[in-house]
C-alpha positions in Angstrom: -36.2 74.3 -17.5 -39.3 75.7 -18.9 -42.1 73.1 -19.6 -42.4 72.0 -23.3 -45.6 73.3 -25.0 -46.8 71.7 -28.1 -49.0 74.0 -30.2 -51.5 72.0 -32.4 -52.8 73.7 -35.5 -55.3 71.7 -37.8 -55.4 73.2 -41.3 -57.0 72.6 -44.7 -55.8 75.0 -47.4 -55.7 78.7 -46.4 -51.9 78.8 -46.3 -51.7 82.5 -45.8 -53.6 82.2 -42.5 -51.2 79.4 -41.4 -48.1 81.5 -42.3 -49.5 84.5 -40.4 -50.3 82.3 -37.4 -46.7 80.8 -37.3 -45.1 84.2 -37.8 -47.1 85.5 -34.8 -46.1 82.6 -32.7 -42.5 83.1 -33.4 -42.7 86.6 -31.8 -43.7 85.3 -28.3 -41.1 85.5 -25.6 -41.7 82.0 -24.4 -39.4 79.8 -26.5 -39.8 76.1 -25.3 -42.6 75.2 -27.7 -43.0 73.1 -30.8 -45.6 74.0 -33.5 -47.4 71.0 -35.0 -49.5 71.6 -38.1 -51.9 68.9 -39.1 -52.4 69.4 -42.8 -55.6 67.6 -43.6 -55.4 67.1 -47.4 -54.6 70.7 -48.5 -54.3 71.3 -52.1 -52.7 74.8 -51.9 -49.1 73.6 -51.2 -49.2 73.9 -47.5 -47.0 71.0 -46.7 -44.4 72.0 -49.2 -44.4 75.7 -48.2 -44.1 74.9 -44.5 -41.4 72.3 -45.0 -39.3 74.8 -47.1 -40.0 78.0 -45.1 -40.5 76.7 -41.6 -38.4 73.5 -41.2 -38.9 73.8 -37.3 -42.5 73.2 -37.7 -43.6 69.6 -37.5 -46.2 68.8 -40.3 -48.4 65.8 -39.9 -50.5 64.7 -42.9 -54.1 63.8 -43.1 -56.1 62.6 -46.1 -58.9 65.2 -46.0 -61.1 63.1 -43.6 -59.8 64.1 -40.3 -61.7 67.3 -40.0 -61.1 69.5 -36.9 -61.5 67.0 -34.2 -59.5 64.2 -35.9 -56.7 66.6 -36.7 -56.6 67.9 -33.1 -56.6 64.3 -31.8 -53.7 63.3 -34.2 -51.7 66.4 -33.0 -52.3 65.6 -29.3 -51.3 62.0 -29.8 -48.1 63.1 -31.4 -47.5 65.6 -28.5 -48.0 62.8 -25.9 -45.5 60.6 -27.7 -43.0 63.4 -27.6 -43.5 63.9 -23.9 -45.3 67.3 -24.0 -45.7 69.1 -20.7 -48.7 71.1 -22.2 -50.7 71.1 -25.3 -52.2 74.3 -26.8 -54.7 74.0 -29.6 -55.2 76.8 -32.1 -57.0 77.5 -35.3 -54.8 79.1 -38.0 -57.2 82.1 -38.3 -56.8 83.1 -34.6 
């Protein structure tokens, strides 16, 4: 069994970057991963679009005050609770 990797992506708006990032990740050959997007108060429909178009992506909500480090911490906490073997942090514009 391959180790489970949680890919943590903090976002605030810029849904087009987030969708491009997810589409790129779906092309990798390693398949035992979970994408976790921390949507920190986006106003561009990020949560709704991801929930509809990418139901396999876990979306955690913030109120706009997490910033990058708080969003990363929330994602890592989630990954630990879900027994992640590894955590990869990404920005959505990578």
